[in-house]
C-alpha positions as CSV (number, residue, x, y, z in Angstrom):
1,X,-14.3,-19.7,-13.3
2,X,-15.1,-19.9,-9.6
3,X,-12.5,-22.6,-9.0
4,X,-10.0,-20.5,-10.9
5,X,-10.6,-17.4,-8.8
6,X,-10.4,-19.4,-5.6
7,X,-7.1,-20.8,-6.7
8,X,-5.8,-17.3,-7.4
9,X,-6.7,-16.2,-3.9
10,X,-4.9,-19.2,-2.4
11,X,-1.8,-18.3,-4.4
12,X,-2.0,-14.7,-3.2
13,X,-2.4,-15.5,0.5
14,X,-0.5,-18.8,0.7
15,X,2.4,-18.7,3.3
16,X,5.7,-18.6,1.4
17,X,7.2,-21.2,3.8
18,X,4.7,-23.8,2.5
19,X,6.0,-23.1,-1.0
20,X,9.6,-23.1,0.2
21,X,9.7,-26.7,1.3
22,X,12.0,-29.0,-0.7
23,X,13.9,-27.6,-3.7
24,X,11.7,-24.5,-4.2
25,X,13.0,-21.6,-2.2
26,X,11.9,-18.0,-2.4
27,X,14.2,-15.3,-1.3
28,X,13.5,-13.7,2.1
29,X,14.1,-10.3,3.8
30,X,16.7,-11.5,6.3
31,X,19.4,-8.9,6.4
32,X,20.1,-5.4,5.1
33,X,20.7,-5.2,1.3
34,X,22.6,-2.9,-1.0
35,X,20.1,-0.6,-2.7
36,X,20.6,1.0,-6.1
37,X,18.2,3.4,-7.7
38,X,16.6,3.6,-10.2
39,X,17.0,-0.2,-10.6
40,X,15.4,-0.9,-7.2
41,X,12.2,0.9,-8.2
42,X,11.7,-2.1,-10.5
43,X,10.7,-5.7,-10.2
44,X,12.6,-8.1,-7.8
45,X,12.5,-11.7,-9.1
46,X,12.9,-14.5,-6.6
47,X,10.5,-12.9,-4.1
48,X,6.9,-14.2,-3.9
49,X,5.1,-10.9,-3.4
50,X,5.8,-7.4,-4.5
51,X,3.8,-4.2,-4.6
52,X,4.0,-0.6,-5.8
53,X,1.5,1.4,-3.6
54,X,0.5,5.0,-4.3
55,X,-1.9,7.0,-2.1
56,X,-2.5,10.8,-1.9
57,X,-4.5,13.7,-0.5
58,X,-5.4,16.2,-3.2
59,X,-7.6,19.2,-3.7
60,X,-9.0,21.3,-6.5
61,X,-8.9,25.1,-7.0
62,X,-12.1,25.5,-4.9
63,X,-10.6,23.6,-2.0
64,X,-12.6,20.4,-2.5
65,X,-10.6,17.5,-1.0
66,X,-10.0,14.1,-2.5
67,X,-8.1,10.9,-1.7
68,X,-6.8,8.4,-4.2
69,X,-5.1,5.0,-4.3
70,X,-3.4,3.1,-7.2
71,X,-1.7,-0.1,-6.4
72,X,0.1,-2.8,-8.5
73,X,0.8,-6.2,-7.0
74,X,2.9,-9.0,-8.4
75,X,2.8,-12.6,-7.0
76,X,5.1,-15.4,-8.3
77,X,4.4,-19.1,-8.8
78,X,8.1,-20.0,-8.4
79,X,11.3,-18.1,-7.5
80,X,13.0,-18.8,-10.8
81,X,11.6,-17.8,-14.2
82,X,10.8,-20.9,-16.4
83,X,10.8,-20.8,-20.2
84,X,7.2,-21.2,-21.3
85,X,6.4,-21.2,-25.0
86,X,2.7,-21.4,-24.6
87,X,0.8,-18.1,-24.7
88,X,-1.1,-19.4,-21.6
89,X,2.1,-20.0,-19.7
90,X,3.0,-17.7,-16.9
91,X,5.4,-17.2,-13.9
92,X,3.7,-14.2,-12.3
93,X,0.2,-12.9,-11.8
94,X,-0.4,-9.1,-11.6
95,X,-3.3,-7.5,-9.6
96,X,-4.2,-3.8,-9.5
97,X,-6.5,-1.8,-7.2
98,X,-7.6,1.8,-7.8
99,X,-9.9,4.0,-5.7
100,X,-10.9,7.7,-5.4
101,X,-12.5,9.4,-2.4
102,X,-14.6,12.5,-2.9
103,X,-14.9,13.8,0.7
104,X,-17.4,16.6,0.1
105,X,-19.5,14.5,-2.3
106,X,-19.3,11.5,0.1
107,X,-18.4,9.2,-2.7
108,X,-15.9,6.3,-2.8
109,X,-15.4,4.5,-6.1
110,X,-13.0,1.6,-6.6
111,X,-11.9,-0.9,-9.3
112,X,-9.7,-3.9,-9.4
113,X,-8.1,-6.1,-12.1
114,X,-6.1,-9.3,-12.5
115,X,-4.0,-10.5,-15.4
116,X,-1.2,-13.0,-16.0
117,X,2.3,-11.6,-16.8
118,X,2.4,-11.5,-20.6
119,X,3.3,-8.8,-23.1
120,X,0.3,-6.5,-23.6
121,X,-1.4,-7.8,-20.5
122,X,0.7,-7.1,-17.4
123,X,4.4,-6.5,-16.8
124,X,7.0,-4.8,-14.7
125,X,10.6,-3.8,-15.6
126,X,13.4,-5.2,-13.5
127,X,15.5,-2.0,-14.2
128,X,13.2,0.8,-13.4
129,X,9.7,1.7,-12.2
130,X,7.6,0.7,-15.2
131,X,4.7,-1.4,-14.2
132,X,1.4,-1.9,-16.1
133,X,-1.7,-4.0,-16.2
134,X,-3.6,-3.4,-19.5
135,X,-4.0,0.4,-19.7
136,X,-3.3,1.0,-16.0
137,X,0.3,2.1,-15.4
138,X,2.9,3.6,-13.1
139,X,6.0,4.8,-15.0
140,X,9.0,6.8,-13.7
141,X,11.0,9.0,-16.0
142,X,13.9,10.7,-14.2
143,X,12.3,12.2,-11.1
144,X,8.8,12.2,-12.5
145,X,6.2,9.4,-12.0
146,X,3.2,9.2,-14.3
147,X,0.1,7.3,-13.0
148,X,-2.7,6.4,-15.3
149,X,-6.0,4.5,-14.7
150,X,-8.6,5.4,-17.4
151,X,-11.8,3.9,-16.2
152,X,-15.4,5.1,-16.9
153,X,-16.6,5.7,-13.3
154,X,-13.1,6.3,-11.9
155,X,-10.1,7.8,-13.7
156,X,-6.6,8.7,-12.4
157,X,-4.2,10.8,-14.5
158,X,-1.5,12.2,-12.2
159,X,2.1,13.4,-12.4
160,X,4.2,13.0,-9.3
161,X,7.6,14.7,-8.8
162,X,10.3,15.6,-6.2
163,X,9.4,13.0,-3.6
164,X,11.3,12.8,-0.3
165,X,13.3,9.6,-0.5
166,X,13.7,6.9,-1.2
167,X,13.6,6.4,2.5
168,X,14.3,2.9,3.9
169,X,11.6,1.7,6.3
170,X,14.0,-0.1,8.6
171,X,17.7,-0.6,9.0
172,X,19.0,-1.5,5.5
173,X,15.5,-1.6,4.3
174,X,14.4,-4.6,6.4
175,X,10.9,-3.9,7.8
176,X,10.3,-6.6,10.4
177,X,6.6,-7.7,10.9
178,X,6.9,-10.6,13.3
179,X,9.0,-12.7,15.6
180,X,10.2,-15.4,13.2
181,X,13.2,-15.1,10.9
182,X,12.2,-13.9,7.5
183,X,8.9,-12.5,8.6
184,X,9.8,-9.2,7.1
185,X,9.8,-7.3,3.8
186,X,12.3,-5.1,2.0
187,X,10.5,-1.7,2.1
188,X,11.2,1.9,1.1
189,X,8.9,4.9,0.7
190,X,8.8,8.2,-1.2
191,X,6.7,10.3,1.2
192,X,6.3,13.8,-0.3
193,X,5.6,13.5,-4.0
194,X,4.3,16.7,-5.3
195,X,1.2,15.8,-7.4
196,X,-0.9,17.4,-10.1
197,X,-3.3,16.2,-12.7
198,X,-6.9,15.0,-12.9
199,X,-9.3,12.7,-11.0
200,X,-12.6,11.6,-12.5
201,X,-15.5,10.3,-10.5
202,X,-18.6,9.0,-12.2
203,X,-18.0,11.1,-15.3
204,X,-17.0,14.4,-13.5
205,X,-13.5,15.5,-13.9
206,X,-11.5,17.5,-11.3
207,X,-8.2,19.2,-11.7
208,X,-6.2,18.6,-8.5
209,X,-2.9,19.0,-6.8
210,X,-1.4,18.0,-3.4
211,X,0.9,15.4,-2.0
212,X,1.3,11.6,-2.6
213,X,3.0,8.8,-0.7
214,X,4.6,5.9,-2.5
215,X,5.5,2.5,-0.9
216,X,7.4,-0.3,-2.6
217,X,7.7,-3.6,-0.8
218,X,8.8,-7.1,-1.7
219,X,8.9,-10.2,0.5
220,X,8.1,-13.9,0.6
221,X,6.6,-14.7,4.0
222,X,2.9,-14.2,4.6
223,X,1.3,-13.5,8.0
224,X,2.4,-15.7,10.9
225,X,-0.2,-18.3,12.0
226,X,-1.4,-16.2,14.9
227,X,-1.7,-13.0,12.8
228,X,-5.0,-12.1,11.0
229,X,-4.2,-8.7,9.5
230,X,-2.6,-5.3,10.0
231,X,-3.2,-1.6,10.5
232,X,-1.0,0.7,8.5
233,X,-0.9,4.5,8.4
234,X,1.3,6.9,6.4
235,X,1.0,10.5,7.8
236,X,2.3,13.7,6.3
237,X,2.4,16.3,9.1
238,X,2.3,20.1,8.5
239,X,5.7,20.6,10.3
240,X,7.4,18.5,7.5
241,X,7.6,15.3,9.5
242,X,6.3,12.0,8.1
243,X,5.2,9.0,10.1
244,X,4.7,5.4,9.0
245,X,3.3,2.9,11.5
246,X,2.7,-0.9,11.0
247,X,0.7,-2.8,13.5
248,X,0.2,-6.6,13.1
249,X,-2.8,-8.0,14.9
250,X,-3.4,-11.5,16.3
251,X,-6.6,-13.5,16.3
252,X,-7.8,-11.7,19.5
253,X,-7.4,-8.3,17.8
254,X,-4.4,-7.5,20.0
255,X,-1.1,-6.1,18.9
256,X,1.3,-8.9,17.9
257,X,4.0,-6.7,16.4
258,X,4.3,-2.9,16.2
259,X,6.9,-0.7,14.6
260,X,7.2,2.5,12.7
261,X,9.5,5.1,11.1
262,X,9.6,8.9,11.9
263,X,11.1,10.9,9.1
264,X,12.3,14.4,9.9
265,X,11.7,17.5,7.8
266,X,15.3,17.0,6.6
267,X,14.4,13.5,5.4
268,X,16.3,11.5,8.1
269,X,14.5,8.3,9.3
270,X,14.3,7.3,12.9
271,X,13.1,3.7,13.5
272,X,10.5,3.3,16.2
273,X,10.2,0.2,18.4
274,X,7.0,-1.2,20.0
275,X,8.1,0.4,23.2
276,X,8.1,3.8,21.6
277,X,4.6,3.5,20.2
278,X,1.1,3.4,21.6
279,X,-1.9,3.0,19.3
280,X,-5.6,2.3,19.7
281,X,-8.7,2.6,17.5
282,X,-12.4,3.3,18.2
283,X,-15.6,4.6,16.5
284,X,-16.0,1.5,14.3
285,X,-17.9,1.8,11.0
286,X,-19.6,-1.5,10.0
287,X,-19.9,-2.3,6.3
288,X,-23.3,-3.4,5.1
289,X,-21.6,-5.3,2.3
290,X,-18.9,-7.3,4.0
291,X,-20.1,-7.1,7.6
292,X,-16.6,-6.0,8.7
293,X,-16.2,-3.2,11.3
294,X,-13.3,-0.8,10.9
295,X,-12.1,1.8,13.5
296,X,-12.6,5.3,12.1
297,X,-10.5,7.1,14.7
298,X,-7.0,6.2,15.9
299,X,-5.0,7.6,18.8
300,X,-1.2,7.4,18.2
301,X,1.5,8.3,20.7
302,X,5.2,8.4,19.7
303,X,7.5,8.5,22.7
304,X,6.7,11.3,25.1
305,X,5.1,13.5,22.4
306,X,1.5,14.6,22.6
307,X,-0.9,12.1,21.0
308,X,-2.1,12.4,17.4
309,X,-5.7,11.8,16.6
310,X,-6.1,10.2,13.1
311,X,-9.6,10.2,11.7
312,X,-10.9,8.7,8.5
313,X,-12.3,11.4,6.2
314,X,-15.2,9.2,5.0
315,X,-16.7,6.0,6.3
316,X,-17.1,3.4,3.6
317,X,-13.6,3.5,2.1
318,X,-13.7,-0.3,1.8
319,X,-12.4,-2.2,-1.2
320,X,-14.1,-5.6,-2.0
321,X,-11.8,-7.0,-4.7
322,X,-14.0,-9.6,-6.3
323,X,-12.2,-9.2,-9.7
324,X,-8.7,-9.9,-8.4
325,X,-7.5,-10.9,-5.0
326,X,-10.9,-11.6,-3.3
327,X,-9.5,-9.6,-0.3
328,X,-11.7,-7.1,1.5
329,X,-10.0,-4.2,3.3
330,X,-10.3,-0.5,4.2
331,X,-8.0,2.0,2.5
332,X,-8.8,5.7,2.8
333,X,-7.8,9.3,3.3
334,X,-7.5,10.6,6.9
335,X,-6.9,13.8,8.8
336,X,-4.5,14.3,11.6
337,X,-5.3,16.6,14.6
338,X,-4.2,17.0,18.2
339,X,-6.4,16.3,21.2
340,X,-7.7,19.8,21.0
341,X,-8.9,19.5,17.4
342,X,-6.1,21.5,15.8
343,X,-5.1,20.4,12.3
344,X,-1.7,18.7,12.1
345,X,-1.6,17.0,8.8
346,X,-3.1,14.4,6.5
347,X,-2.5,10.8,5.6
348,X,-3.9,7.4,4.6
349,X,-5.2,4.5,6.7
350,X,-5.1,0.8,5.7
351,X,-6.9,-1.9,7.7
352,X,-7.0,-5.5,6.7
353,X,-8.3,-8.7,8.2
354,X,-11.3,-7.3,9.9
355,X,-14.6,-9.1,10.4
């Protein structure tokens, strides 16, 4: 099994250009596309990698705060579907990651899964948001999204409605992540999904509500050779503004590419260039499990506005996905304040490629 798991990891991380040599050619995010919903909530064949990413900051009736993540990934072996009669044949692999943060209880619990694309195992519709991996699922019905992840130590059962969006994260939905053609994804978000339901942590059930953020991306190019990972944040500010920032890091830990989107309270996106953004992280937390050190506090400046201070709500929100992608990364809830400590909002932090 070890050789199989290593092979899966290589397929997940392999640069798409390597697979695109010769007659095999995955689609790339090169130019603005025509979007059509609800169809574009679904699967996009021809692209190597796709994900449906849900995060949220929730609370119970007593004011106890929680964060959650539920993500479904699809990675393709080839751009075109091949007819495979064998029950072991497959064109796609599906991965799923789930996590719940109990801030007051200082608990972080996560699970991950992997299955090949087969009926009853893993699938995603190409007409609507309807993705599942065994009994984990994200399904959209009208304006409502139902999330389910029924695990013993971790359970997510949430209903999401009335999200702001879809908002395209770049002109025509092209979100550029590097300096080479095709080094980009098609990317949109739904940033203000009203959320209610239950979270379960180690057998204790909590009735919660709050806001969720949903990202859907599909692309074919992996990191550039000089890039080792990224820092991402999705922030829901109290004044109704939303901010998404993507920072790609090079081997020296410096910024290789930086961009973002500011979404007004009226839902209008404004695309931010590297010249409009300043970002830095400090107060690293070092994982005793992986040895990686992740900044727990970030300072973000957008244009000439006063800096935002984004702080992780709990050290240790690290996922070590030994059952699926073999990728280790930090994904956790965060609080936004100004430099004087005044509360400005909440959000989620994602940090990958740290050692």
